[in-house]
C-alpha positions as a Python dict, from the first residue, in 0.01 Angstrom:
ca = {
    (1, 'X'): (0, 0, 0),
    (2, 'X'): (139, 335, -111),
    (3, 'X'): (152, 647, 105),
    (4, 'X'): (-105, 818, -116),
    (5, 'X'): (-342, 524, -71),
    (6, 'X'): (-299, 542, 305),
    (7, 'X'): (-374, 913, 305),
    (8, 'X'): (-684, 857, 91),
    (9, 'X'): (-805, 602, 345),
    (10, 'X'): (-749, 846, 631),
    (11, 'X'): (-895, 1149, 452),
    (12, 'X'): (-1152, 1031, 194),
    (13, 'X'): (-1302, 1380, 142),
    (14, 'X'): (-971, 1545, 56),
    (15, 'X'): (-926, 1650, -306),
    (16, 'X'): (-573, 1637, -444),
    (17, 'X'): (-437, 1965, -579),
    (18, 'X'): (-141, 2051, -800),
    (19, 'X'): (180, 2105, -604),
    (20, 'X'): (302, 2463, -593),
    (21, 'X'): (652, 2500, -733),
    (22, 'X'): (881, 2787, -652),
    (23, 'X'): (1041, 2955, -948),
    (24, 'X'): (1290, 3233, -1005),
    (25, 'X'): (1017, 3462, -1138),
    (26, 'X'): (1010, 3653, -809),
    (27, 'X'): (1373, 3759, -845),
    (28, 'X'): (1301, 3913, -1187),
    (29, 'X'): (1029, 4133, -1038),
    (30, 'X'): (1255, 4328, -803),
    (31, 'X'): (1219, 4704, -808),
    (32, 'X'): (1511, 4852, -999),
    (33, 'X'): (1630, 5191, -890),
    (34, 'X'): (1816, 5482, -1044),
    (35, 'X'): (2086, 5514, -776),
    (36, 'X'): (2353, 5242, -771),
    (37, 'X'): (2383, 4987, -493),
    (38, 'X'): (2701, 5027, -290),
    (39, 'X'): (2921, 4720, -249),
    (40, 'X'): (3173, 4762, 36),
    (41, 'X'): (3445, 4547, 187),
    (42, 'X'): (3517, 4558, 560),
    (43, 'X'): (3686, 4352, 826),
    (44, 'X'): (3506, 4287, 1150),
    (45, 'X'): (3693, 4108, 1426),
    (46, 'X'): (3960, 4015, 1170),
    (47, 'X'): (3715, 3845, 932),
    (48, 'X'): (3631, 3983, 586),
    (49, 'X'): (3271, 4075, 504),
    (50, 'X'): (3096, 4228, 205),
    (51, 'X'): (2823, 4486, 265),
    (52, 'X'): (2559, 4582, 9),
    (53, 'X'): (2353, 4893, 84),
    (54, 'X'): (2163, 5172, -84),
    (55, 'X'): (1845, 4988, -191),
    (56, 'X'): (1541, 5215, -183),
    (57, 'X'): (1269, 4959, -262),
    (58, 'X'): (1068, 4737, -30),
    (59, 'X'): (1242, 4546, 249),
    (60, 'X'): (1082, 4221, 134),
    (61, 'X'): (1246, 4256, -209),
    (62, 'X'): (1584, 4331, -50),
    (63, 'X'): (1551, 4025, 178),
    (64, 'X'): (1468, 3811, -125),
    (65, 'X'): (1775, 3948, -302),
    (66, 'X'): (1994, 3869, 1),
    (67, 'X'): (1861, 3514, 15),
    (68, 'X'): (1933, 3470, -356),
    (69, 'X'): (2291, 3598, -317),
    (70, 'X'): (2360, 3375, -16),
    (71, 'X'): (2227, 3059, -181),
    (72, 'X'): (2407, 3125, -510),
    (73, 'X'): (2741, 3184, -339),
    (74, 'X'): (2685, 2917, -74),
    (75, 'X'): (2790, 3145, 210),
    (76, 'X'): (2637, 3281, 526),
    (77, 'X'): (2516, 3630, 587),
    (78, 'X'): (2234, 3840, 721),
    (79, 'X'): (2001, 4130, 649),
    (80, 'X'): (2018, 4406, 908),
    (81, 'X'): (1917, 4773, 903),
    (82, 'X'): (1867, 4790, 524),
    (83, 'X'): (2207, 4629, 457),
    (84, 'X'): (2300, 4286, 327),
    (85, 'X'): (2602, 4145, 508),
    (86, 'X'): (2779, 3853, 336),
    (87, 'X'): (3059, 3657, 504),
    (88, 'X'): (3377, 3678, 297),
    (89, 'X'): (3509, 3899, 18),
    (90, 'X'): (3278, 3828, -277),
    (91, 'X'): (3252, 4180, -421),
    (92, 'X'): (3333, 4082, -780),
    (93, 'X'): (3091, 3790, -794),
    (94, 'X'): (2813, 3983, -619),
    (95, 'X'): (2856, 4278, -854),
    (96, 'X'): (2831, 4047, -1157),
    (97, 'X'): (2512, 3888, -1017),
    (98, 'X'): (2351, 4225, -948),
    (99, 'X'): (2443, 4360, -1292),
    (100, 'X'): (2290, 4049, -1450),
    (101, 'X'): (1967, 4125, -1262),
    (102, 'X'): (1967, 4481, -1398),
    (103, 'X'): (2100, 4676, -1097),
    (104, 'X'): (2360, 4948, -1115),
    (105, 'X'): (2642, 4868, -873),
    (106, 'X'): (2922, 5087, -742),
    (107, 'X'): (3232, 4945, -576),
    (108, 'X'): (3332, 5138, -263),
    (109, 'X'): (3680, 5106, -118),
    (110, 'X'): (3988, 4917, -243),
}
């Protein structure tokens, strides 16, 4: 007996629906701005970090962008006070990703 058969026995009135699949369509719908995003490099407690700031759109879009950057690079990071903080020096790769999405990016510092 399959798992679906067992569930049908437990819940006979339930109608099966199509599974919802996540796609990358949400990342294409980010609000693009006129001012460039600032990509900075800093060291905190001796460890390198990359900071992206200057986004003037909705916080939810910026959080989605930070999640996309972190998963693509496979690194840790956070979103705090309208800044994306990425662990490590990934300025070049992040700038390429943002330019591919249609953002203007400005490199700040070295």
